[in-house]
MIFIMAR-870063 format. One record per residue (C-alpha): residue in three letters; x, y, z; chain. Coordinates in pm, 1 decimal. Example, Ala and Ser with C-alpha at 12.3 -4.5 7.8 and 13.67 -1.06 7.14 Angstrom:
2
<r><r>ALA</r><X>1230.0</X><Y>-450.0</Y><Z>780.0</Z><c>A</c></r>
<r><r>SER</r><X>1367.0</X><Y>-106.0</Y><Z>714.0</Z><c>A</c></r>
This chain:
168
<r><r>UNK</r><X>-4696.3</X><Y>23404.9</Y><Z>22397.5</Z><c>A</c></r>
<r><r>UNK</r><X>-4398.3</X><Y>23331.8</Y><Z>22172.9</Z><c>A</c></r>
<r><r>UNK</r><X>-4399.0</X><Y>23020.9</Y><Z>21953.4</Z><c>A</c></r>
<r><r>UNK</r><X>-4134.7</X><Y>22761.7</Y><Z>22037.0</Z><c>A</c></r>
<r><r>UNK</r><X>-3791.8</X><Y>22835.9</Y><Z>21893.7</Z><c>A</c></r>
<r><r>UNK</r><X>-3748.5</X><Y>22706.1</Y><Z>21540.7</Z><c>A</c></r>
<r><r>UNK</r><X>-4123.4</X><Y>22703.1</Y><Z>21469.6</Z><c>A</c></r>
<r><r>UNK</r><X>-4307.0</X><Y>22938.4</Y><Z>21232.7</Z><c>A</c></r>
<r><r>UNK</r><X>-4553.1</X><Y>23188.0</Y><Z>21385.4</Z><c>A</c></r>
<r><r>UNK</r><X>-4914.5</X><Y>23067.5</Y><Z>21416.5</Z><c>A</c></r>
<r><r>UNK</r><X>-5094.9</X><Y>23061.6</Y><Z>21081.0</Z><c>A</c></r>
<r><r>UNK</r><X>-4766.8</X><Y>23063.5</Y><Z>20889.1</Z><c>A</c></r>
<r><r>UNK</r><X>-4546.8</X><Y>22787.1</Y><Z>20756.6</Z><c>A</c></r>
<r><r>UNK</r><X>-4183.7</X><Y>22750.5</Y><Z>20670.1</Z><c>A</c></r>
<r><r>UNK</r><X>-4102.7</X><Y>22762.4</Y><Z>20304.4</Z><c>A</c></r>
<r><r>UNK</r><X>-3837.5</X><Y>22537.5</Y><Z>20157.5</Z><c>A</c></r>
<r><r>UNK</r><X>-3691.6</X><Y>22501.2</Y><Z>19813.2</Z><c>A</c></r>
<r><r>UNK</r><X>-3914.5</X><Y>22199.7</Y><Z>19762.2</Z><c>A</c></r>
<r><r>UNK</r><X>-4227.8</X><Y>22367.9</Y><Z>19904.1</Z><c>A</c></r>
<r><r>UNK</r><X>-4200.5</X><Y>22737.2</Y><Z>19821.7</Z><c>A</c></r>
<r><r>UNK</r><X>-4571.4</X><Y>22816.1</Y><Z>19817.2</Z><c>A</c></r>
<r><r>UNK</r><X>-4522.9</X><Y>22985.6</Y><Z>19477.8</Z><c>A</c></r>
<r><r>UNK</r><X>-4760.4</X><Y>22897.6</Y><Z>19195.9</Z><c>A</c></r>
<r><r>UNK</r><X>-4824.8</X><Y>23006.9</Y><Z>18836.3</Z><c>A</c></r>
<r><r>UNK</r><X>-5192.4</X><Y>22949.1</Y><Z>18758.2</Z><c>A</c></r>
<r><r>UNK</r><X>-5353.1</X><Y>22852.5</Y><Z>18427.0</Z><c>A</c></r>
<r><r>UNK</r><X>-5427.7</X><Y>23221.5</Y><Z>18352.2</Z><c>A</c></r>
<r><r>UNK</r><X>-5057.7</X><Y>23312.9</Y><Z>18384.9</Z><c>A</c></r>
<r><r>UNK</r><X>-5094.9</X><Y>23481.0</Y><Z>18726.9</Z><c>A</c></r>
<r><r>UNK</r><X>-4835.7</X><Y>23432.3</Y><Z>19002.4</Z><c>A</c></r>
<r><r>UNK</r><X>-4941.2</X><Y>23344.5</Y><Z>19358.9</Z><c>A</c></r>
<r><r>UNK</r><X>-4766.3</X><Y>23295.1</Y><Z>19691.9</Z><c>A</c></r>
<r><r>UNK</r><X>-4952.9</X><Y>23101.3</Y><Z>19962.2</Z><c>A</c></r>
<r><r>UNK</r><X>-5277.7</X><Y>23164.0</Y><Z>19768.9</Z><c>A</c></r>
<r><r>UNK</r><X>-5222.0</X><Y>23540.4</Y><Z>19769.7</Z><c>A</c></r>
<r><r>UNK</r><X>-5178.6</X><Y>23707.7</Y><Z>19430.4</Z><c>A</c></r>
<r><r>UNK</r><X>-4839.8</X><Y>23856.3</Y><Z>19347.9</Z><c>A</c></r>
<r><r>UNK</r><X>-4919.1</X><Y>24197.8</Y><Z>19205.5</Z><c>A</c></r>
<r><r>UNK</r><X>-4593.4</X><Y>24392.6</Y><Z>19185.6</Z><c>A</c></r>
<r><r>UNK</r><X>-4499.5</X><Y>24422.8</Y><Z>18814.8</Z><c>A</c></r>
<r><r>UNK</r><X>-4123.7</X><Y>24398.2</Y><Z>18877.8</Z><c>A</c></r>
<r><r>UNK</r><X>-4165.1</X><Y>24079.2</Y><Z>19083.6</Z><c>A</c></r>
<r><r>UNK</r><X>-4389.1</X><Y>23930.0</Y><Z>18813.6</Z><c>A</c></r>
<r><r>UNK</r><X>-4134.2</X><Y>24017.2</Y><Z>18543.5</Z><c>A</c></r>
<r><r>UNK</r><X>-3850.0</X><Y>23871.9</Y><Z>18752.9</Z><c>A</c></r>
<r><r>UNK</r><X>-4043.9</X><Y>23548.7</Y><Z>18809.3</Z><c>A</c></r>
<r><r>UNK</r><X>-4132.4</X><Y>23522.8</Y><Z>18437.7</Z><c>A</c></r>
<r><r>UNK</r><X>-3768.5</X><Y>23573.4</Y><Z>18338.0</Z><c>A</c></r>
<r><r>UNK</r><X>-3640.4</X><Y>23330.3</Y><Z>18603.5</Z><c>A</c></r>
<r><r>UNK</r><X>-3866.8</X><Y>23031.5</Y><Z>18533.8</Z><c>A</c></r>
<r><r>UNK</r><X>-3677.5</X><Y>22723.8</Y><Z>18412.2</Z><c>A</c></r>
<r><r>UNK</r><X>-3746.8</X><Y>22354.7</Y><Z>18383.9</Z><c>A</c></r>
<r><r>UNK</r><X>-3508.4</X><Y>22100.5</Y><Z>18537.4</Z><c>A</c></r>
<r><r>UNK</r><X>-3403.7</X><Y>21766.8</Y><Z>18386.8</Z><c>A</c></r>
<r><r>UNK</r><X>-3694.7</X><Y>21591.2</Y><Z>18561.0</Z><c>A</c></r>
<r><r>UNK</r><X>-3950.7</X><Y>21834.4</Y><Z>18413.0</Z><c>A</c></r>
<r><r>UNK</r><X>-4014.2</X><Y>22026.5</Y><Z>18737.0</Z><c>A</c></r>
<r><r>UNK</r><X>-4030.6</X><Y>22403.8</Y><Z>18722.2</Z><c>A</c></r>
<r><r>UNK</r><X>-3799.2</X><Y>22621.8</Y><Z>18925.0</Z><c>A</c></r>
<r><r>UNK</r><X>-3742.0</X><Y>22988.8</Y><Z>18983.9</Z><c>A</c></r>
<r><r>UNK</r><X>-3367.2</X><Y>23050.9</Y><Z>18951.8</Z><c>A</c></r>
<r><r>UNK</r><X>-3253.9</X><Y>23391.9</Y><Z>19071.3</Z><c>A</c></r>
<r><r>UNK</r><X>-2878.6</X><Y>23427.2</Y><Z>19108.3</Z><c>A</c></r>
<r><r>UNK</r><X>-2755.0</X><Y>23134.8</Y><Z>19316.9</Z><c>A</c></r>
<r><r>UNK</r><X>-3095.6</X><Y>23087.5</Y><Z>19480.1</Z><c>A</c></r>
<r><r>UNK</r><X>-3374.4</X><Y>22864.0</Y><Z>19350.7</Z><c>A</c></r>
<r><r>UNK</r><X>-3698.2</X><Y>22696.4</Y><Z>19452.1</Z><c>A</c></r>
<r><r>UNK</r><X>-3953.1</X><Y>22466.2</Y><Z>19293.1</Z><c>A</c></r>
<r><r>UNK</r><X>-4280.4</X><Y>22625.2</Y><Z>19181.2</Z><c>A</c></r>
<r><r>UNK</r><X>-4614.4</X><Y>22478.1</Y><Z>19087.5</Z><c>A</c></r>
<r><r>UNK</r><X>-4724.4</X><Y>22546.4</Y><Z>18729.0</Z><c>A</c></r>
<r><r>UNK</r><X>-5096.2</X><Y>22479.5</Y><Z>18676.7</Z><c>A</c></r>
<r><r>UNK</r><X>-5115.3</X><Y>22529.9</Y><Z>18300.0</Z><c>A</c></r>
<r><r>UNK</r><X>-4873.3</X><Y>22680.1</Y><Z>18053.4</Z><c>A</c></r>
<r><r>UNK</r><X>-4535.6</X><Y>22779.9</Y><Z>18191.5</Z><c>A</c></r>
<r><r>UNK</r><X>-4480.5</X><Y>23062.7</Y><Z>17944.4</Z><c>A</c></r>
<r><r>UNK</r><X>-4687.3</X><Y>23325.1</Y><Z>17770.5</Z><c>A</c></r>
<r><r>UNK</r><X>-4646.9</X><Y>23407.7</Y><Z>17402.1</Z><c>A</c></r>
<r><r>UNK</r><X>-4630.4</X><Y>23787.0</Y><Z>17405.3</Z><c>A</c></r>
<r><r>UNK</r><X>-4552.4</X><Y>23864.3</Y><Z>17039.8</Z><c>A</c></r>
<r><r>UNK</r><X>-4561.2</X><Y>23685.9</Y><Z>16704.3</Z><c>A</c></r>
<r><r>UNK</r><X>-4310.5</X><Y>23792.3</Y><Z>16435.9</Z><c>A</c></r>
<r><r>UNK</r><X>-4227.0</X><Y>23685.0</Y><Z>16083.5</Z><c>A</c></r>
<r><r>UNK</r><X>-3850.6</X><Y>23657.9</Y><Z>16038.8</Z><c>A</c></r>
<r><r>UNK</r><X>-3669.3</X><Y>23768.2</Y><Z>15719.5</Z><c>A</c></r>
<r><r>UNK</r><X>-3642.3</X><Y>23401.7</Y><Z>15614.7</Z><c>A</c></r>
<r><r>UNK</r><X>-4025.6</X><Y>23379.1</Y><Z>15631.0</Z><c>A</c></r>
<r><r>UNK</r><X>-4051.3</X><Y>23178.5</Y><Z>15949.9</Z><c>A</c></r>
<r><r>UNK</r><X>-4285.8</X><Y>23258.1</Y><Z>16234.4</Z><c>A</c></r>
<r><r>UNK</r><X>-4118.7</X><Y>23339.0</Y><Z>16564.4</Z><c>A</c></r>
<r><r>UNK</r><X>-4272.6</X><Y>23380.9</Y><Z>16910.4</Z><c>A</c></r>
<r><r>UNK</r><X>-4141.1</X><Y>23599.6</Y><Z>17190.8</Z><c>A</c></r>
<r><r>UNK</r><X>-4209.6</X><Y>23455.5</Y><Z>17533.9</Z><c>A</c></r>
<r><r>UNK</r><X>-4266.3</X><Y>23588.8</Y><Z>17883.8</Z><c>A</c></r>
<r><r>UNK</r><X>-3914.0</X><Y>23480.6</Y><Z>17986.8</Z><c>A</c></r>
<r><r>UNK</r><X>-3770.2</X><Y>23729.9</Y><Z>17733.5</Z><c>A</c></r>
<r><r>UNK</r><X>-3662.1</X><Y>23460.6</Y><Z>17487.0</Z><c>A</c></r>
<r><r>UNK</r><X>-3768.7</X><Y>23408.1</Y><Z>17127.5</Z><c>A</c></r>
<r><r>UNK</r><X>-3789.5</X><Y>23091.7</Y><Z>16924.6</Z><c>A</c></r>
<r><r>UNK</r><X>-3937.8</X><Y>22953.7</Y><Z>16606.7</Z><c>A</c></r>
<r><r>UNK</r><X>-4303.7</X><Y>22855.6</Y><Z>16627.1</Z><c>A</c></r>
<r><r>UNK</r><X>-4373.9</X><Y>22491.0</Y><Z>16549.8</Z><c>A</c></r>
<r><r>UNK</r><X>-4719.8</X><Y>22525.8</Y><Z>16387.6</Z><c>A</c></r>
<r><r>UNK</r><X>-4786.2</X><Y>22152.6</Y><Z>16436.2</Z><c>A</c></r>
<r><r>UNK</r><X>-4799.7</X><Y>22210.9</Y><Z>16813.0</Z><c>A</c></r>
<r><r>UNK</r><X>-5074.5</X><Y>22474.6</Y><Z>16804.7</Z><c>A</c></r>
<r><r>UNK</r><X>-5371.4</X><Y>22383.8</Y><Z>17023.1</Z><c>A</c></r>
<r><r>UNK</r><X>-5697.7</X><Y>22565.9</Y><Z>17094.4</Z><c>A</c></r>
<r><r>UNK</r><X>-5838.8</X><Y>22518.6</Y><Z>17445.9</Z><c>A</c></r>
<r><r>UNK</r><X>-6212.9</X><Y>22516.4</Y><Z>17527.9</Z><c>A</c></r>
<r><r>UNK</r><X>-6197.4</X><Y>22888.5</Y><Z>17618.1</Z><c>A</c></r>
<r><r>UNK</r><X>-6067.5</X><Y>22971.5</Y><Z>17269.3</Z><c>A</c></r>
<r><r>UNK</r><X>-5709.0</X><Y>23045.6</Y><Z>17376.1</Z><c>A</c></r>
<r><r>UNK</r><X>-5423.9</X><Y>22915.7</Y><Z>17162.1</Z><c>A</c></r>
<r><r>UNK</r><X>-5116.8</X><Y>22747.6</Y><Z>17303.3</Z><c>A</c></r>
<r><r>UNK</r><X>-4808.0</X><Y>22585.8</Y><Z>17152.8</Z><c>A</c></r>
<r><r>UNK</r><X>-4511.2</X><Y>22379.6</Y><Z>17262.0</Z><c>A</c></r>
<r><r>UNK</r><X>-4183.4</X><Y>22565.9</Y><Z>17330.2</Z><c>A</c></r>
<r><r>UNK</r><X>-3841.1</X><Y>22495.7</Y><Z>17478.8</Z><c>A</c></r>
<r><r>UNK</r><X>-3773.1</X><Y>22206.9</Y><Z>17237.4</Z><c>A</c></r>
<r><r>UNK</r><X>-4125.5</X><Y>22078.6</Y><Z>17297.3</Z><c>A</c></r>
<r><r>UNK</r><X>-4073.3</X><Y>22041.3</Y><Z>17672.7</Z><c>A</c></r>
<r><r>UNK</r><X>-4309.3</X><Y>22321.8</Y><Z>17785.1</Z><c>A</c></r>
<r><r>UNK</r><X>-4639.0</X><Y>22478.9</Y><Z>17688.6</Z><c>A</c></r>
<r><r>UNK</r><X>-4687.6</X><Y>22849.5</Y><Z>17612.2</Z><c>A</c></r>
<r><r>UNK</r><X>-5025.9</X><Y>23022.6</Y><Z>17619.6</Z><c>A</c></r>
<r><r>UNK</r><X>-5087.4</X><Y>23304.5</Y><Z>17372.5</Z><c>A</c></r>
<r><r>UNK</r><X>-5169.4</X><Y>23647.9</Y><Z>17510.3</Z><c>A</c></r>
<r><r>UNK</r><X>-5467.3</X><Y>23818.6</Y><Z>17351.7</Z><c>A</c></r>
<r><r>UNK</r><X>-5235.8</X><Y>24042.8</Y><Z>17144.9</Z><c>A</c></r>
<r><r>UNK</r><X>-5020.3</X><Y>23751.4</Y><Z>17029.2</Z><c>A</c></r>
<r><r>UNK</r><X>-5325.7</X><Y>23546.5</Y><Z>16936.3</Z><c>A</c></r>
<r><r>UNK</r><X>-5450.6</X><Y>23839.2</Y><Z>16726.8</Z><c>A</c></r>
<r><r>UNK</r><X>-5107.2</X><Y>23872.3</Y><Z>16561.4</Z><c>A</c></r>
<r><r>UNK</r><X>-5106.0</X><Y>23502.0</Y><Z>16474.9</Z><c>A</c></r>
<r><r>UNK</r><X>-5462.4</X><Y>23529.8</Y><Z>16344.9</Z><c>A</c></r>
<r><r>UNK</r><X>-5341.9</X><Y>23789.4</Y><Z>16094.4</Z><c>A</c></r>
<r><r>UNK</r><X>-5116.2</X><Y>23519.5</Y><Z>15945.9</Z><c>A</c></r>
<r><r>UNK</r><X>-5387.7</X><Y>23253.9</Y><Z>15912.0</Z><c>A</c></r>
<r><r>UNK</r><X>-5584.0</X><Y>23184.9</Y><Z>15595.4</Z><c>A</c></r>
<r><r>UNK</r><X>-5852.5</X><Y>22935.5</Y><Z>15511.1</Z><c>A</c></r>
<r><r>UNK</r><X>-5720.8</X><Y>22626.2</Y><Z>15339.9</Z><c>A</c></r>
<r><r>UNK</r><X>-5904.2</X><Y>22344.6</Y><Z>15167.1</Z><c>A</c></r>
<r><r>UNK</r><X>-6191.1</X><Y>22177.5</Y><Z>15351.3</Z><c>A</c></r>
<r><r>UNK</r><X>-6212.1</X><Y>22426.5</Y><Z>15638.8</Z><c>A</c></r>
<r><r>UNK</r><X>-5849.9</X><Y>22384.3</Y><Z>15742.6</Z><c>A</c></r>
<r><r>UNK</r><X>-5621.1</X><Y>22667.9</Y><Z>15843.4</Z><c>A</c></r>
<r><r>UNK</r><X>-5290.1</X><Y>22757.9</Y><Z>15685.8</Z><c>A</c></r>
<r><r>UNK</r><X>-5019.9</X><Y>22972.8</Y><Z>15845.2</Z><c>A</c></r>
<r><r>UNK</r><X>-4883.9</X><Y>23214.2</Y><Z>15583.7</Z><c>A</c></r>
<r><r>UNK</r><X>-4547.4</X><Y>23384.1</Y><Z>15621.9</Z><c>A</c></r>
<r><r>UNK</r><X>-4435.0</X><Y>23541.7</Y><Z>15297.5</Z><c>A</c></r>
<r><r>UNK</r><X>-4442.3</X><Y>23265.1</Y><Z>15036.1</Z><c>A</c></r>
<r><r>UNK</r><X>-4444.6</X><Y>22990.6</Y><Z>15300.6</Z><c>A</c></r>
<r><r>UNK</r><X>-4775.8</X><Y>22822.0</Y><Z>15375.3</Z><c>A</c></r>
<r><r>UNK</r><X>-4788.7</X><Y>22568.6</Y><Z>15658.1</Z><c>A</c></r>
<r><r>UNK</r><X>-5102.1</X><Y>22380.4</Y><Z>15767.4</Z><c>A</c></r>
<r><r>UNK</r><X>-5201.9</X><Y>22413.3</Y><Z>16133.5</Z><c>A</c></r>
<r><r>UNK</r><X>-5389.5</X><Y>22151.9</Y><Z>16339.1</Z><c>A</c></r>
<r><r>UNK</r><X>-5670.5</X><Y>22390.6</Y><Z>16440.0</Z><c>A</c></r>
<r><r>UNK</r><X>-5996.1</X><Y>22377.8</Y><Z>16244.3</Z><c>A</c></r>
<r><r>UNK</r><X>-6141.2</X><Y>22701.6</Y><Z>16112.5</Z><c>A</c></r>
<r><r>UNK</r><X>-6481.1</X><Y>22629.4</Y><Z>16267.4</Z><c>A</c></r>
<r><r>UNK</r><X>-6316.0</X><Y>22598.8</Y><Z>16610.4</Z><c>A</c></r>
<r><r>UNK</r><X>-6220.2</X><Y>22966.4</Y><Z>16589.8</Z><c>A</c></r>
<r><r>UNK</r><X>-6569.8</X><Y>23085.6</Y><Z>16501.1</Z><c>A</c></r>
<r><r>UNK</r><X>-6760.9</X><Y>23255.4</Y><Z>16786.6</Z><c>A</c></r>
<r><r>UNK</r><X>-7037.2</X><Y>23037.1</Y><Z>16927.4</Z><c>A</c></r>
């Protein structure tokens, strides 16, 4: 039996720009209607196409097409940490952009994963394991169990306590 004209097939639903069924979970995995998106080229396209609108909602923008997406945690992943020639720390993100790291925005979650604010402080980025290791190579112990980010001669305090990084 055919469904009525204009209705989705049984067990399916129509997707709209406002309700796309696309979600980026807290572990940086993409989903569509609670099914994981596994194709690497689709994942890369989604990562590169994620933007935030003026109201703070996340969208996928691909060419002239767009839809809203649900972002459960960080919207971006820090893939690489670099020290620039002027001794600043830069992060490269999953959307293929790079920007200066604001060390004051570093945060350690209960699972021991670092995140920071990006996109002029409007979004959160979660560090990949490799990027967290790279950043760790730039950290030194400061006075009183504090951490200091060292890039060349520059030393900037970070708001993460040294004991928070110790394995439990």
